N, C-alpha and C positions, 0 to 999 in steps of 0.2 A: 718055036723057041722064043723065048724071052730073054733080055738082059738087064741085069741092074750093074750100074757102074757105082764103085764106092770111092766117091772124090778124094775124101781126106785118107784113103789108105791107098795112095799111090793110081788110082785110077783103076784100082782093081776090079774087074770084070769077072759076074758069075751068071752062069745061064740056066735054064731050066724050062719046064712046062707052064704055058701058061695058064692060068687061074690057080697056080699054086703059090700058098701063103709066102710072104717075103722071108719070115723067118726060116721056114723048110727050106728055101731056096738057098738061103745064105749056108745054112748046116749041109745040105747035100754037096755044098762046094766048099766045105771045110773051113767056112768062116766064121768063127767064133763072135758071138753077138751076145750082148748082155739080155740076158730074161730071167730075171731074179722069181719069177713066179713060175717060172717052166712054160710058158708060152699060153698061159689060160685066160690071157687077157684082165688078171688082178690088180697090176701095176702098171707103170711108166717105163720099165727099165730096157724095154725092148724098141723103145724109140728112135724113128728114124725122121730126119731132117731132109725133105723133098727139095731137091736142087731143079731137078728138069722131069719132065713126064707124069706130073698129076693126072693127065687125062689118061694115062695108061694104068692107071690103079683101081681096084674095086670099089666099091661104093663104101664110104664110111658105114662102118658097124654102129649098132646100139652101143657098146663097150666105148668105142672110140667117141660116139657122140657126148656120151654121158662125162667123159675125160674133157673133153671139149668146153662142154657147158660150165663145169667149174674150173676153167682156166688153167689144166694140167695138160693140155693138148693145144699148139697153137696151130693156126689156120695150114702153116706150111709142114707141119707134123703128121705122122700115121704110126701106128703101133705095127711092128714087124710080123708080130703074131695074129693081128685080125686083117691085116692088108694083102688081099688078093694081086697079083702081080698079072696085067693081061699085056702089058705090052712092055717096051723099054723104057728105062728111068734110071736117073743119077740119084744117088743120094748121099748124107753124111751123117756120120756118128756125132751126137751130141756130147759136147765136152765132158759132161757130168757123168755120161753112161761108156766112156772110153775105159777099156780094158789095158792093165798095166802091162801085159805080156804082148800086146799087139803094137804094131809099128804104124803110126800115123803119120800123115804128112802137111799138116798144117800148122 
């Protein structure tokens, strides 16, 4: 089992099977996370800021590398729809993609 801690959602913890995409893990644990394109890697709205555990994530996908090369994805950011969770990590929801019905703690 792996764990994602969402720092700016009151340290909310979600768990699941190693190798699962972050967006799927979040949704399996009933966390509503922005994903305008339906998790297909066509936008950056499912962006997560990686606070801790970068080494616990799968390798950067071609989609993420493309967004990074044009400056739409920082070194500390990954796309939840593209990132496999291999170990425990801590993330934050970017301010621009916070959902109005969610409670954030920052």
